C-alpha positions in Angstrom: 20.3 -25.8 -29.1 18.9 -22.6 -27.5 21.0 -20.7 -25.0 20.0 -19.3 -21.7 20.2 -15.6 -21.1 23.0 -14.4 -18.8 24.4 -11.0 -17.9 28.0 -10.4 -17.0 28.6 -7.4 -14.7 32.2 -6.4 -14.7 34.2 -3.9 -12.6 37.5 -2.8 -14.0 40.0 -0.1 -14.8 40.5 0.5 -11.1 43.0 3.2 -10.0 43.6 5.4 -6.9 45.1 8.9 -6.7 45.8 10.5 -3.3 47.0 14.1 -3.0 50.7 14.4 -2.4 50.0 16.6 0.6 47.8 13.9 2.1 49.0 12.3 5.3 47.7 9.0 3.9 49.7 9.3 0.8 52.9 10.0 2.8 52.4 7.3 5.4 50.9 4.2 3.7 50.8 4.6 0.0 53.9 4.3 -2.2 53.6 4.1 -6.0 56.0 1.3 -6.4 54.3 -1.1 -3.9 50.7 0.0 -4.5 49.3 -1.2 -1.2 45.7 -0.5 -1.9 42.7 -2.8 -2.4 39.0 -2.8 -2.4 36.1 -5.1 -1.5 33.2 -5.3 -3.9 29.7 -6.3 -2.9 26.5 -7.0 -4.9 23.5 -7.9 -2.7 23.9 -11.5 -1.5 26.6 -12.5 -4.0 29.9 -13.5 -2.5 32.2 -10.6 -1.6 35.1 -10.1 -4.1 38.4 -8.3 -3.5 40.7 -6.7 -5.9 44.0 -4.8 -5.9 43.8 -1.1 -6.7 46.9 0.3 -8.5 48.1 3.6 -7.2 49.0 6.2 -9.9 50.6 9.6 -9.7 48.1 12.4 -8.9 49.0 14.4 -12.0 48.1 11.5 -14.3 44.5 11.7 -15.6 44.4 8.5 -17.7 44.5 5.2 -15.7 44.4 3.2 -19.0 47.9 4.3 -19.8 49.2 2.6 -16.7 50.5 -0.9 -17.7 50.0 -2.2 -14.2 46.2 -1.7 -14.3 44.2 -4.7 -15.3 41.1 -4.0 -17.4 38.9 -6.4 -15.3 39.2 -6.6 -11.5 36.0 -8.5 -10.6 32.8 -9.8 -12.3 29.4 -11.1 -11.4 27.6 -13.7 -13.6 23.9 -13.3 -13.4 21.3 -15.8 -14.7 17.7 -14.9 -15.6 16.7 -16.1 -12.1 19.3 -13.8 -10.5 18.2 -10.8 -12.6 14.5 -11.4 -11.6 15.5 -11.6 -8.0 17.6 -8.5 -8.1 14.9 -6.6 -10.0 12.4 -7.2 -7.2 8.7 -6.4 -7.5 8.1 -5.2 -4.0 8.1 -1.5 -3.1 10.2 -2.5 0.0 13.1 -3.7 -2.2 15.9 -1.1 -2.1 17.3 0.2 -5.4 20.0 -2.1 -6.6 23.6 -0.7 -6.1 27.1 -2.0 -6.4 29.0 -1.2 -3.2 32.8 -0.8 -3.1 34.9 -0.2 -0.1 38.5 1.1 -0.7 41.3 0.4 1.6 44.9 1.6 2.0 47.4 -0.9 3.2 47.9 -4.5 2.5 44.9 -6.8 2.3 44.6 -9.7 4.8 44.4 -9.9 8.5 46.9 -9.6 11.4 45.9 -11.3 14.7 42.3 -11.5 13.5 42.2 -7.7 12.7 41.9 -6.4 9.1 45.3 -5.0 8.0 43.9 -2.3 5.6 42.6 1.1 6.7 39.2 2.1 5.2 39.7 5.1 2.9 36.1 5.5 1.6 33.1 3.8 0.1 31.6 4.1 -3.4 28.1 3.1 -4.4 27.1 2.8 -8.1 23.4 2.5 -8.9 22.5 -0.3 -11.3 19.5 -0.8 -13.6 19.8 -4.2 -15.2 16.6 -4.0 -17.1 17.4 -4.8 -20.7 20.9 -5.9 -20.0 20.3 -9.4 -21.5 20.0 -7.7 -24.9 22.4 -4.8 -24.9 25.5 -3.6 -23.1 25.2 -0.8 -20.5 27.9 1.3 -18.9 26.9 2.4 -15.4 30.0 4.4 -14.6 33.3 5.1 -16.2 35.5 7.8 -14.6 36.8 9.2 -11.3 34.9 9.4 -8.1 35.9 11.4 -5.0 36.3 9.3 -1.9 37.4 10.0 1.7 39.1 13.1 3.2 42.1 13.4 5.5 42.5 15.8 8.4 43.3 18.7 6.0 40.2 18.1 3.9 42.1 16.6 0.9 40.2 13.9 -1.0 41.4 10.8 -2.9 40.2 10.0 -6.4 39.0 6.5 -7.3 38.6 5.4 -10.9 36.5 2.5 -12.1 34.4 1.2 -15.0 31.2 -0.7 -14.3 29.3 -2.2 -17.1 26.8 -5.1 -17.9 26.9 -7.1 -21.1 24.8 -9.9 -22.5 26.5 -13.2 -22.1 24.2 -16.0 -23.3 25.3 -19.6 -22.3 24.4 -23.1 -23.0 23.6 -25.0 -19.8 24.1 -28.7 -19.4 23.3 -30.9 -16.4 24.4 -34.4 -15.5 21.4 -36.4 -14.2 23.7 -38.6 -12.1 27.3 -38.8 -11.0 29.8 -39.2 -13.8 31.0 -42.6 -12.6 27.5 -43.9 -12.9 27.4 -43.3 -16.7 24.6 -40.7 -16.6 22.7 -38.8 -19.3 23.5 -35.1 -19.8 20.5 -32.8 -20.3 20.5 -29.3 -21.9 18.6 -26.9 -19.7 16.6 -24.0 -21.2 14.4 -22.3 -18.7 12.1 -25.0 -17.3 12.7 -27.2 -20.3 15.4 -30.0 -20.2 16.2 -32.4 -23.0 18.8 -35.1 -23.3 21.7 -34.3 -25.5 24.6 -36.6 -24.4 25.1 -39.9 -22.7 28.3 -40.7 -20.7 30.1 -44.0 -20.3 32.4 -44.5 -17.4 35.0 -47.3 -17.8 38.4 -48.6 -17.0 41.0 -48.7 -19.8 42.1 -52.1 -18.5 41.2 -54.6 -15.8 44.6 -55.4 -14.5 47.4 -53.6 -12.8 50.4 -54.7 -14.9 51.9 -51.7 -16.7 53.2 -53.7 -19.7 49.8 -55.2 -20.3 48.3 -51.7 -19.9 50.5 -50.4 -22.7 49.6 -53.3 -25.0 45.9 -52.7 -24.4 46.3 -49.1 -25.2 48.1 -49.8 -28.5 45.4 -52.1 -29.7 42.5 -49.9 -28.6 40.5 -48.3 -31.4 42.8 -49.5 -34.1 45.9 -48.0 -32.3 44.3 -44.6 -32.6 45.2 -43.8 -28.9 48.6 -45.5 -28.8 50.3 -42.1 -27.9 48.2 -41.8 -24.7 50.7 -43.8 -22.8 53.4 -41.2 -23.4 51.6 -38.8 -21.2 51.7 -41.2 -18.3 54.6 -41.9 -16.0 56.7 -44.7 -14.6 55.6 -44.0 -11.1 52.8 -46.5 -10.7 52.8 -48.4 -7.4 50.4 -51.1 -6.3 48.2 -50.3 -3.4 48.3 -46.4 -3.3 47.2 -45.5 -6.8 44.1 -44.8 -8.8 44.5 -45.3 -12.5 42.9 -46.1 -15.8 39.6 -44.2 -15.4 38.0 -43.0 -18.6 34.7 -41.4 -19.5 33.4 -41.1 -23.1 30.6 -38.7 -24.1 28.3 -39.9 -26.9 25.7 -37.9 -28.8 22.1 -39.2 -29.1 23.0 -41.3 -32.1 25.6 -43.1 -30.1 28.6 -41.6 -31.7 31.5 -40.7 -29.4 32.0 -36.9 -29.5 34.5 -36.4 -26.6 36.4 -38.2 -23.9 38.4 -37.7 -20.7 41.1 -40.3 -20.1 43.2 -40.6 -16.9 46.8 -40.7 -18.4 48.8 -40.2 -15.2 47.7 -42.2 -12.2 46.8 -40.5 -9.0 49.4 -41.8 -6.6 50.0 -41.2 -2.9 53.2 -39.3 -2.3 55.9 -41.1 -0.3 55.1 -41.4 3.4 51.5 -40.1 3.1 48.1 -41.1 1.8 47.5 -38.0 -0.4 48.1 -36.9 -4.0 50.6 -34.1 -3.7 51.1 -31.0 -5.8 54.6 -32.1 -6.8 53.2 -35.4 -8.1 49.7 -34.7 -9.6 47.5 -37.0 -11.5 46.3 -36.0 -15.0 43.7 -36.4 -17.6 43.6 -35.8 -21.3 40.5 -34.3 -22.8 40.1 -35.8 -26.2 38.1 -34.8 -29.3 37.5 -36.9 -32.5 39.2 -35.9 -35.7 40.4 -37.7 -38.8 39.2 -41.1 -37.6 41.1 -40.9 -34.3 41.2 -39.2 -30.9 43.1 -35.9 -30.7 44.1 -34.1 -27.4 42.4 -30.9 -26.8 43.3 -30.2 -23.2 45.2 -31.6 -20.2 43.9 -31.4 -16.6 46.2 -32.0 -13.6 44.8 -32.3 -10.1 46.1 -32.8 -6.6 45.2 -32.4 -2.9 46.2 -29.2 -1.3 47.5 -29.0 2.2 46.5 -26.2 4.6 43.9 -25.2 7.1 41.3 -27.0 5.0 41.9 -29.5 2.2 41.4 -28.3 -1.3 41.4 -29.8 -4.8 44.2 -28.0 -6.6 44.0 -28.1 -10.4 45.7 -26.8 -13.5 44.2 -26.9 -17.0 46.1 -26.3 -20.2 45.2 -26.3 -23.9 47.2 -28.7 -26.0 48.5 -27.3 -29.4 48.7 -29.9 -32.2 51.9 -30.4 -34.1 52.2 -31.6 -37.7 52.9 -35.1 -36.5 49.6 -35.3 -34.6 51.4 -35.4 -31.3 50.9 -32.6 -28.8 53.6 -30.3 -27.5 53.7 -28.5 -24.2 50.3 -27.0 -23.3 49.3 -23.5 -22.6 48.1 -23.0 -19.0 44.8 -21.1 -18.9 43.5 -21.9 -15.5 45.1 -22.8 -12.1 43.2 -22.6 -8.8 41.7 -24.5 -5.9 38.3 -25.9 -5.1 37.1 -26.7 -1.5 36.9 -30.4 -1.0 34.5 -29.8 1.8 32.0 -27.4 0.3 32.7 -27.9 -3.4 32.7 -24.9 -5.7 33.0 -23.9 -9.4 35.7 -24.8 -11.9 35.9 -21.8 -14.1 37.7 -20.9 -17.4 37.5 -17.2 -17.7 40.1 -15.3 -19.7 38.5 -11.9 -19.4 41.1 -10.3 -17.1 43.8 -11.0 -19.7 42.0 -9.9 -22.8 42.7 -6.2 -23.0 39.3 -5.0 -21.8 37.3 -7.5 -23.7 34.8 -7.8 -20.9 34.0 -10.3 -18.2 36.6 -11.6 -15.8 37.7 -12.7 -12.5 35.5 -15.7 -12.2 37.8 -17.3 -9.7 39.5 -19.8 -12.0 42.3 -18.0 -13.7 45.8 -17.7 -12.5 47.4 -18.6 -15.8 49.6 -16.7 -18.1 48.6 -14.0 -20.5 46.2 -14.8 -23.2 45.3 -13.2 -26.6 43.5 -9.9 -26.7 41.6 -10.5 -29.9 39.8 -13.5 -31.4 39.2 -11.8 -34.7 42.8 -11.0 -35.7 44.5 -13.4 -38.1 47.7 -12.9 -36.2 47.9 -13.1 -32.4 50.0 -10.6 -30.5 49.3 -11.7 -26.9 51.0 -10.0 -24.0 53.8 -12.2 -22.8 53.5 -14.5 -25.8 57.3 -14.8 -25.9 57.0 -17.0 -22.8 55.8 -19.9 -25.0 58.2 -19.6 -28.0 55.4 -20.1 -30.5 52.2 -18.4 -31.6 49.0 -19.0 -29.8 46.8 -19.3 -32.8 44.2 -20.9 -32.8 43.8 -20.2 -29.1 42.7 -16.7 -29.9 39.2 -18.1 -30.2 39.2 -18.6 -26.4 38.5 -15.2 -24.7 36.2 -13.8 -22.1 34.1 -16.2 -20.0 34.6 -19.7 -21.5 32.9 -22.2 -19.1 32.2 -23.1 -15.6 31.2 -26.4 -13.9 29.7 -26.7 -10.4 31.4 -29.4 -8.4 30.2 -30.8 -5.0 32.5 -31.7 -2.2 33.6 -35.1 -0.9 30.9 -37.5 0.1 28.2 -35.5 -1.6 26.1 -36.6 -4.6 27.6 -34.6 -7.4 25.6 -33.9 -10.6 27.7 -31.2 -12.3 26.0 -28.2 -14.0 28.1 -26.9 -16.9 27.8 -23.5 -18.4 29.5 -22.7 -21.7 29.6 -19.3 -23.4 27.7 -19.4 -26.8 30.7 -18.1 -28.9 32.7 -21.1 -27.9 30.2 -23.7 -29.2 30.1 -24.1 -32.9 29.3 -27.8 -33.0 28.2 -30.7 -30.9 31.8 -31.7 -30.3 32.6 -28.3 -28.8 30.0 -28.7 -26.2 30.9 -32.3 -25.5 34.5 -31.4 -24.8 33.5 -29.0 -22.0 31.1 -31.7 -20.6 34.0 -34.2 -20.6 36.3 -31.7 -18.9 33.6 -31.1 -16.2 33.4 -34.9 -15.6 37.2 -35.1 -15.3 37.2 -32.3 -12.6 34.4 -34.0 -10.7 36.1 -37.4 -10.9 39.3 -35.8 -9.6 37.6 -35.1 -6.3 37.3 -38.9 -5.8 40.8 -39.6 -7.3 42.3 -37.2 -4.7 40.5 -38.7 -1.7 42.9 -39.8 1.0 44.1 -43.3 0.3 43.0 -44.3 3.8 39.4 -43.9 2.6 37.5 -46.3 0.4 36.0 -45.3 -2.9 32.5 -46.2 -4.0 32.3 -49.5 -5.9 31.7 -47.8 -9.3 35.2 -46.4 -9.1 36.9 -49.6 -8.1 38.2 -52.2 -10.5 37.4 -55.9 -9.9 40.8 -56.6 -8.3 40.3 -53.6 -5.9 37.0 -55.0 -4.7 38.4 -58.5 -4.2 41.3 -57.0 -2.2 
């Protein structure tokens, strides 16, 4: 499989120093609360915001400040993006990264931005050759703004571009329609997987469901039922969905199985955060299915509905059963517009590069994938070592998901270092399918699903 060229542009090591004599420093900036932020803009890409730690003016090394995260924001650029940014016309302006720095809290009050603009920074970019070698465009302090007495603030940042080749896969139909999955390389696409959507059973009785699981695949998945719950109710539940990914020889190489039904919370017709549905992402091993990850999903309340999700990796114990997982992503997708499900561990990887892809709100993750012993920040939270999860660092994968009522054919991008075999790629494809199917599983129960997602008894009812 040949990867597609990508470039990851990262902005990190942010810090702000304001002279002690400055009025701004006395009135709105306090080191303990660090009420500073910035807005980062690259051409027509979505605007990104990041907190900017405030450090004492006599400190010249922002890296020594534990509160400063190495990566604050990132832009992921495909070959098409790079060609567009390069531009061939003499009328195209020179490419620059523009950053606006604000003092005060981010957000709005009565429709007015709460922060006060301190200054702006523009960093020229030349991305030619960035697909083959890393380039640092800026690393150090920049003078920004002046107060009434002429005192200037100092803004520190690091801007660099790195090659980030990825395998790109695209479903040629909606996951519930058992589509083929193609690998995309430039203008060439070739089939690499087939998907089979099914129901684990064709009746709603929980005892019969358990018996069917125990007999499935020579009892290889009998432990699946332990991840479910006793909260199934007739009428307002969606359960038993499963999608299996096969290679071109027909061998199953990954699967996603709904192990906790999506159930309407009491007195409503929605799946709540306190009562989410869940999927297990499975990989073959030793003649059976083994859990690799767990995805939980629910419907967020608020001004606009969103798909809330949480993804965790599942460590394997000696008995073959999985213990508690390690949360590596927790975020929300718009159910109206859709969006991207992203696994990006860059901002937790000690300056490893990449980051901020919009999908990580999880706990700390390892800083090195090459060390035989992991020493992650905050690893004591788990009570056990994170090996072999050190292999997951930087950008891992993304999947484009459409909103409700739209034809969704997910496109999946997977970073090359995380694909060593067909099963690796298939696991991410199965995860993308589970996220996409969760959009339908979290539809309001007052709305009907398409027939492919309904069991025979649902259609008759």
